[in-house]
C-alpha positions as CSV (number, residue, x, y, z in Angstrom):
1,M,-103.1,-17.9,60.6
2,D,-105.1,-21.0,59.8
3,Y,-103.0,-23.7,58.2
4,E,-106.0,-26.0,57.3
5,G,-104.3,-29.3,58.1
6,L,-100.8,-28.1,57.1
7,T,-97.9,-28.2,59.6
8,P,-97.2,-24.6,60.6
9,P,-93.7,-23.4,59.9
10,A,-91.0,-23.8,62.5
11,P,-90.2,-20.7,64.6
12,E,-87.0,-20.2,62.6
13,A,-88.9,-20.4,59.2
14,P,-88.9,-16.7,58.5
15,D,-85.0,-16.7,58.4
16,A,-85.1,-19.8,56.1
17,I,-87.7,-18.2,53.9
18,K,-85.5,-15.1,53.6
19,T,-82.5,-17.3,52.7
20,L,-84.5,-19.1,50.0
21,F,-85.5,-15.8,48.3
22,T,-82.2,-14.0,48.6
23,Y,-79.5,-13.8,45.9
24,H,-76.5,-15.7,46.9
25,Q,-73.3,-14.8,45.1
26,P,-71.5,-18.0,44.4
27,T,-68.0,-18.8,45.7
28,P,-65.4,-20.2,43.3
29,E,-66.0,-23.6,44.8
30,Q,-69.8,-23.3,44.2
31,I,-69.3,-22.2,40.6
32,E,-67.4,-25.4,40.0
33,Q,-70.1,-27.5,41.6
34,Y,-72.8,-25.7,39.5
35,V,-70.8,-26.5,36.3
36,Q,-70.5,-30.2,37.3
37,I,-74.2,-30.4,37.9
38,R,-75.2,-28.6,34.7
39,T,-72.8,-30.7,32.7
40,A,-74.2,-33.9,34.0
41,G,-77.7,-32.7,33.5
42,E,-77.0,-31.7,29.9
43,S,-75.5,-35.1,29.3
44,L,-78.5,-36.9,30.6
45,A,-80.9,-34.6,28.7
46,R,-79.0,-35.3,25.5
47,V,-79.2,-39.1,26.1
48,I,-83.0,-38.8,26.7
49,H,-83.4,-36.7,23.6
50,A,-81.4,-39.3,21.5
51,C,-83.1,-42.4,22.9
52,C,-86.7,-41.4,23.5
53,P,-89.3,-40.8,20.8
54,A,-90.4,-37.2,20.5
55,G,-93.5,-36.5,22.5
56,P,-94.8,-35.3,25.9
57,D,-93.0,-37.9,27.9
58,R,-89.6,-37.0,26.4
59,T,-90.4,-33.3,27.0
60,A,-91.4,-34.0,30.6
61,A,-88.2,-36.1,31.2
62,I,-86.0,-33.3,30.0
63,R,-87.9,-30.8,32.0
64,K,-87.5,-32.9,35.1
65,V,-83.7,-33.1,34.5
66,R,-83.7,-29.3,34.3
67,E,-85.7,-29.0,37.5
68,A,-83.3,-31.4,39.2
69,V,-80.3,-29.3,38.1
70,M,-82.0,-26.1,39.3
71,T,-82.9,-27.7,42.7
72,A,-79.4,-29.1,43.2
73,N,-78.0,-25.7,42.5
74,A,-80.4,-24.1,44.9
75,S,-79.3,-26.6,47.5
76,I,-75.7,-25.4,47.0
77,A,-76.6,-21.7,47.0
78,T,-78.7,-21.8,50.1
79,H,-76.7,-24.4,52.0
80,N,-79.8,-26.5,52.0
81,A,-82.0,-23.9,53.8
82,A,-85.1,-25.7,52.6
83,A,-84.2,-28.8,54.6
84,Q,-86.3,-27.7,57.5
85,Y,-89.4,-28.0,55.3
86,R,-89.1,-31.8,55.0
């Protein structure tokens, strides 16, 4: 496979890729962590909505908070399996 200037995946990448695309049933501890992250994200999104004028920047800011929450939750679910792609 030609990676055209990209770094080829590490030999263990197929297992990490499988981990990234597999459903991970949360443990009770993980559920609590998800709730904490979502609650904090919702609070920040509400502050952004209240303080920023309506428009594309406010929309983008709230979207990025949502993305941050989703990425943080993915980190918990996969035990940071994507770390090897840094």
